[in-house]
N, C-alpha and C positions, 0 to 999 in steps of 0.2 A: 338733326338726321335720324339720332337713336329713337328718339319719341316717334318719328314716322314710322320706322322698322316695326316698332313695338305694336303701335296702332294699326298696322297694315296685318300684322300677324295675327292681332287679337279679331279684326274684322273677317280674317280668312277662315280663322276657328270657326266663328260663330256661324259663318255662311255654309261650312262644311256641316256643322251641328243641325242645321235646318234642312239639310237635303233629304231626309226621310227618318222613318222610324228605325230602319235597320241601323242606319249610321249613327243615329242618335242614342243608340243603346251600348255603342262601343265608345271606350275612352279615346279620344281624338288628341292628338299632340300637336301643339302649336308649330307653325311652318314659318321659318324665317322669311322676310319678302326678297332677300338677297342672298348671294352666297356668303356664308359666314367668314371673317376673318378667323385665324387659328392661330392662338399663341400656345407654345406647348413648352412649359417649363419644368426642367428637370435639374433638382437640387442632388447634390453629391455626399453621400455617406451620412444623410440625415434618417435618424430612427423614428420608428412609428410613433412615438411618445415626444417627439423634440419639437413640434409646432403647438402654438397656443390653441389651434382648433382640435389638437389631438390630445390634449391634457397638460400641455408642458407650461411651466412658469417663465419660459423664453418669451419675450415679447415680439409677436409676429402679427400685428394688427392689420397688414395689408393682406396678407395671405389669409388670415381670419375672415376678412371681410369676402375674400373670393367664396369661401365655405358659406357663410351665411347666406349669400345670394345665389348658391348652388348647391352642390351634394359633395358628401364626405363618403368614401368607400373604406370599409374597414376589412375586406379581405381582398386587396390587391396584394400580389405576391410577386416580387422581382426574380430575379435570376442570381440574387446573392453578392453579385459583384458587377462593376460598372460596365464593362466591354459587352459581355453577352445581354444585359439588360437593353442596353443602347442599341444592339443588334437587332434584337427582338421588337424594340419600340419602334425602330424606323424602317423595318421590313416586313413586320407582321407574321414572320417566320421565327422558328424556334432557333436559338443560335447553332445549335450542332447541325441544323440543315444549311445554313448560309456558311458553314465553317468558321464560326466565330464561337467556339466552345469554352474558350477563355479570353486571355488578353491577347493584343495585336502581336504577330511575330516580329521578331528582331532581325531574320534572316531570310533570305531568299530559299525556297525549297519547292519542289514537285510535288509534295504531298498535297492531295486535293479532298482531304478527310475533313472531319469535324474539327481537328486542331490545326488547321492551316493558318489561324490567326489573320485572315483576310475576307472581308465579307464577299461572298460571290457575285461576279458582275452580272448574273442572269438572276439576281434578286432585287427587282425594281423597289426603290427606296420611296419614302414617303414624300420628300420633296420632289422627287422625280415624277411620281403620280399627280401631285399637285400642279405642278408646273404644264403637265400637259393639259390639265382642265382649267388652264388660264388664270392660275395663280402667281403672284409674284413671290419669290421665296428667299428668306434669309436666314442666316444661321449666326447666332453670337455664343461665344464661351467655349466649352469643352468638344472635342471632336473624339479623338482616342478610338477610331473605328478603321484605322489604315496602319499598314506595317510601318515600322520605326525606320526602314530602311529608306522609304519614299521621301523626298527632299522638297516637292512641290515643282521642280523642273519639268518641263514637257519631255513626256515620256518616261517618268519617274514619279507620277502623281494620280494614276488611276484611282486611288482611295481616297483622295482629297475632296473636301466637300463641294467644290464647283464641279467636279466630274460626277458626282452623285447627286446632281439636282438643285444645287443653291445657286441662286443669281448672285449672292454677296454672302461672304463669311468672314469674320472677324472673330479671333479668339485665341486657342493654342491647340497644338496638335496631339498631345500626349496626355498622360492619365492625370497630370497635376501640375500646378506651377505656383511660383512665388507671388504673393498677391501685390507686392509693392514694386518687383522688378519682373513681370511674367515674361516667358517666351511665347512672343506673338506672330500669328500669322495674319495675313490680310489676302484673302483669295489664294493665289498660289505662291505668294511670296512670304518669306520670313521679314520681320521688322526687328530693329534694334530695341532691347530691352528699354522701358520707361525708367527715367532716373530723376524725377522731379518732386520737390516738397509737396505734400498733400494728395498724391496721388494713391489711389486704391483701385485694383483692377474690377471689383464689383461696380463701382461708380462708372469706369470705363465702358462695361459691357452694356451697362444701362443707356449711357451716351449713344452707342452705336445702336441698340434698339430701338430707341426714340426717334433716330434718324432714319433708321430703316421702315419705320412705320409710315414717317413721312415721304420718304421717297415712294412709297406705294401709290401715293396721290389719289387715293380714292379707288384704286383696284383691289380686289380680294386679296389678301395676302397670307402668308405662312411664317411665323415667326417661331424660330426653334432658338430658345433662350435658357441655354445649357451652363448653368452658373456654377463656379468653383467652390462654393460655400455648400457644405461645410467640411470639404475634404480638407485634410492638412496640406501644408501648413496654417497651422491656426493664427491667423493674423487681422487685426481690426484695429480701427481707430480708437485711442485711447478713451474717448468719451464713451464709447459703447461698452467697452470691457469694465469701467469703472461703475457703470450701472448695477453689476452683478458682483462687485467686490466682496461683498459679504454673503452673497446668496448661497454660495457653495461650500460654505464651513462645515455644514452640516455632515455633507459626504453622500455617496451614491445610495447607501443603504437607505437613509432617511428620505432622500431625494424620490427614490422609486415607489416608496410608500404613498408619498404625497400624490405623485403624478397617477398612480394607480386608483386613489381615492376620487381625484377629479374626472379622470376617464369614466368611472361607473357613473358618477352623478350627471355627465353631459350625455351618456349615452353611445361614446363611441365604441365603448366594448360593453358587453351584456351583463347584467345584475350577477349572474353566476360565475363569471369569469374566475378565474383564481391567480392571484399574484405569483408567478413560480419563484422558486428560491435560487439563489446565487450559487453558481457553480463552485465547488469546493476548491477549483483552481485559482479562483479570483479572490483575493485578500477583503475580509471585513474593514471599513473605514476606521474602526476603532483598534485595529491591528497597526496602524500605520504610526510612523515617529511624527511629531509636531512638523519637522522640516517638511515630511514628505506631503503630509494634509495640506500645509499652505501652499505648496507647489502646485499640488494635483487641484486645490480649489481654483486656484489661478488659471490653470489649463482650462477647465470647464467655465469659466467667466469669460475667457477668450473666447470659446466655442460659441458662447451664448451671445455674447457681441458680436461676432462673425455673422452669425444667423439673422441676429436683429437687423444688422446694418444690410445685408443682402434683402432682407424684407423691405426696407426703405427704398431699395432699389427696384424692387419689384412694383411698389406702391407708384413710383415714377413712370414706369413704363404704362402701369393702367390708367394713370391720371389723363396720359396722352391720348390714350383710346377715349375716355370720356371726353376731354377736350375739344376733340375732333369729331364727336358725334358718333363714334364707331365702337363704342362698348357694349351697348345691349346686343348688337349683332355680333359679338366677338365670342367664340370659344375658348376659354383660359382652362387649361388642362396641366395640373401640376402633380409632380410626383418626386420621391427620391429613387435613386437607381439601385440602392440596396439598404439593408440595416446599417446601422451605427458601426463605425469602423474599430476594428480591434487589433490592428496590427502591431501597435507599441506595446503589447503585453502589459505586465504589470508596473512597470516602472514609467512608460511614457518615454516620449522622444523630446530632448531639450534643445541641443544646438542645432541638429539637422535631423529630418526623417529618415528612418529606416537604418539609422545608425546606432550602435551601443553609445550609452552617456559616458563621457568622460569625466565629468562633474560630480562630486559627491552631492547628496541632497541639501546640505549645509550650505555648499557652493551655488547651487542651482537658486537656493532661497535668496541668497544674497544678491542674485542678478535678477530677482523675480519681475522687477518693472521692465525687463526686456523681454518679457513674454507679449507677444502680440505686435512687435515691432519688426522692422526688417532686419535687425541683427541676430533673430533666430528663426527656425523653422519648426516649430514643436507641433506634437500630437499627443493627446490625451492618452492615459492609461486605459486598459482593456474594460475595468470594471465600469467606467463612464459609459461606454457603448452598452453594457447590460442595462443601466440606467435608462438609455436612450431607447431601447427596445421593449420598455414595459408595456405588457405585463409577461412578455415571452421569454423564452430561454435562448441565450446565444447572442449572436451577433453577426455582423458581414463575413461572408463566405461560408457560413456554416448553413445546413439545408433546413434547421428548425425555423420556426416563423420569425425568431430574432434576427435571422440572417435574411429573410426574404420578405417580410411583411413591411410595408412602408406606406406612408400616407398617399392618397389619391384623392384629389379634388376636381371637381369640373363645375365651371361657371359658364352660363349662356342665357343671360337675362331674358334675351328675347323669347326663349323657349322652355326653360325650366319654371315649373310652376311650385314645385316641392321645395321651396328654399330653406337651406339649413338642415335638411334631412339628411340621415347617415342610411347608405345602402350597403346591405351584408351579402351581395351576389360575389361568387368567385370572379375574379377578373386577373388576366395575366398580361404582361407587356405585350405578347403578339396580337392583343385584342385592340389595343389603342390605336394604332394606325388605321386598321378597318372602320374603327368607330368615327375617325376623324373624316376618312374619305366618305364614308356613308352620308355624315353631315353636310358635306361639301357636293353632294349629289354625284360622286364618282366613286372610282375603286382602283385597285391595282390592276395593271393590264396582264393579260394572260401571255400574251408575246409582245417584244419590244424590238423592232427593226427586223423583224423575222425571227428572234430568237426567242423561244420558248422559256417563261420564266418558272423559277421554282414556285410550286403551289402554295399559296397562303394558307397558314394554320389558324390564323387568328379570324375571331368573328366579333362583329360589332357588338357594343353594350348600348347602343343608342336608345333602344327600347326601354331602358332603366331608367333615363332621364325623366319620366312623367309615369313609370310604373314600377312600383317597390316590388311587384312581384313577378317582372319579366324575368324569364330566364336566360342565364347566360351559359357558359361553356360548362360541361357535365365533368369533364376530366381534363387534368393537365399534369405532365409528368416534370421531373425535374433531376439535373444531374450537374455536378461542378466538381472536378477534380476526385472524381469517385465516389463522392457523397450522393445519395438517392432520395428521391422523395416522390410520391405519388399522391395527388389528391382527385377522389371521386365522390361527388357529393358532399356528405358531412363527415367522410372518412378520409384519414390521412396517414399515410405509412412513410417512416423514416429510416434509412438504412445509413449507418456510419460505416467507412472502410478506412482502415490502416493501410497506408502506402506500403505496396510490395507483399501484400498478403492476398491470399485467395478470396475473390470476390464472394464465393459460395458461401464463406465463412462470417460474411459481415451481419453485423448486429441490427435486426429489424425492430423498431418500434411502431406502435398503431395507436391511434387517437380518434376518439370520437366528439368531432368538433361541434356537434349540436348540443353537447353536455359540457365540453371541456374546450372553450375558445383559445386559451393559451397553451395547449398541448401540455398539460400537467401532469397526466396519468397514463402509463403506458398500459395499453390493453393486448399486448401480443399474447401474452401466456394464457390470459383469459378466454381470447377468441381468435384462435389458430386457425379457423376454417376462413374467418375474415382476412385475416393476414395473409395467408396462402392466395386468395382471390387477388389481393392488392398486389402483391409480388408479381403474379403472373399479368396483372393489367400494366405494371411498370414496363415489363419486358415487351409486351404488345406494343406501347406507345413508343418506346425507346427504338426499337426494330423500325416503326413507322418513320421516326424523324431523323435518325441519327446513324453515320455509318463510321465506324462500327457503333454498335449500339451500346457497348460500354468498354472502356479501356482506362488503363493507368494513365493520369495526366503526365505531361512532360515533367521532368523532374523538378524543374524550376519553379512550376506553379506548386507541386506538391510541399517543396520545402517552406513555400511562403506561407501555407495555409494554417499550419499548426494546430493540427486537430488532437495533439498527444495526450492532453487530460480527458478527451472524451472517453478513454478507453481506461481509466483509473478513478475517476469521479464517481461516488457513489449515485445512485439514482433515486 
């Protein structure tokens, strides 16, 4: 079946190419013979350099194969934290516009502003639009797009996946879950936690994804495969962890240097890129005690094993597409929702996530083999996230590229000719749903059941699939917890905000991305006119997409961010 689709696409392309001199002078994109299947894979807290195809030592052969048969984008900028990115990804709108500027709310409120924490009902989602176009729609994995007080019961489930366009959904509702004993939902119902030997949630998700492919029975389908990896807790089968037992003894400083060299050689970053320096608030590896080094190396080995195990599950799903003859005409789009995770600060989390460690490092080392099992819910310390974001500064929740820049891979064998290439056009999460709908021959509805929908801000990047010079969006603004950024062409400006202070006093930095891919050199002082222009542009974009344009974040989110050392670190 896949070969017939590819042959039909080739014949159609040839026919178009022979239709006349004017047509022959233009680049013609292959056209699939039928509506493509769409598989949208979302990894969690995976940094820009954490995949093999993006320079990592972590073995991700199945993801790398998708990159080799498709395209890698090196200027895809997320929203720096999970929920706003996912809201933008599935609606084609900026998260502030759809009232999901940060994480979901945990309380009922009449607030209808950007900080409501509940996706607006008049923002049609990707699965709803595809369902209207005749697709079967399936979701597996993480949701995290509904208020915490909704429990799935009738009258209290408006934000649950089945009410937002999915025919079936199996996964978890909140932001993270244990990989051995996950908090599961199936449709509108909660399930008991699994408790059986050999169980791992990543494999369970793949089982359901494969069943969904089979359920489609030849009809075009959309599969949203939102894995827990590599969000903490870091839990993986022992055999996968053991493959990296000695790998990370060298530490994050050496690891980052090695990744940077591979990234330049592979062309995923330009030859002129600079590997930015470690923040003063992050400790050097050689400053750690022997106990700290041993425990921290095992954290990272577990993260690597977790990611390689997830890659194996992705491979199983892709193999089902191949076995059923659907691979060639399936679009597989893979991203991570934000930069590598920085929440565990300098010491990591040993026994339980987001909790202070009660054990000394010597006591942790004595229990080192518990890392990765269901006895602990660990998270690695922040400098590993800095390594994950090579060559950029910082990590998740920060406005610098280390927080926003993540891998983007697009595979569509029946259409993409420039296999294995790198694309450097700017892409934002709001562009991905319009791209997928464009490929499916449809788009977001302007009205649904007589209700006007919030205008779509994203634009399709489909033209880039076979044209490395195709234009994408010229401008994109960013805001999270008071931190701001604006990108216009090859210029980017970033503003750091200290909670509770006057926004007018925020420190702005300016970067020329055409010469400084990794945002290493601040040009604000030497080019004040350009900075003034960028600041004005930020306000124009923010007023267009956010009400209010700027405000202090809810205090709970501000406390979680921990930007303090940004105001003391030397630049």
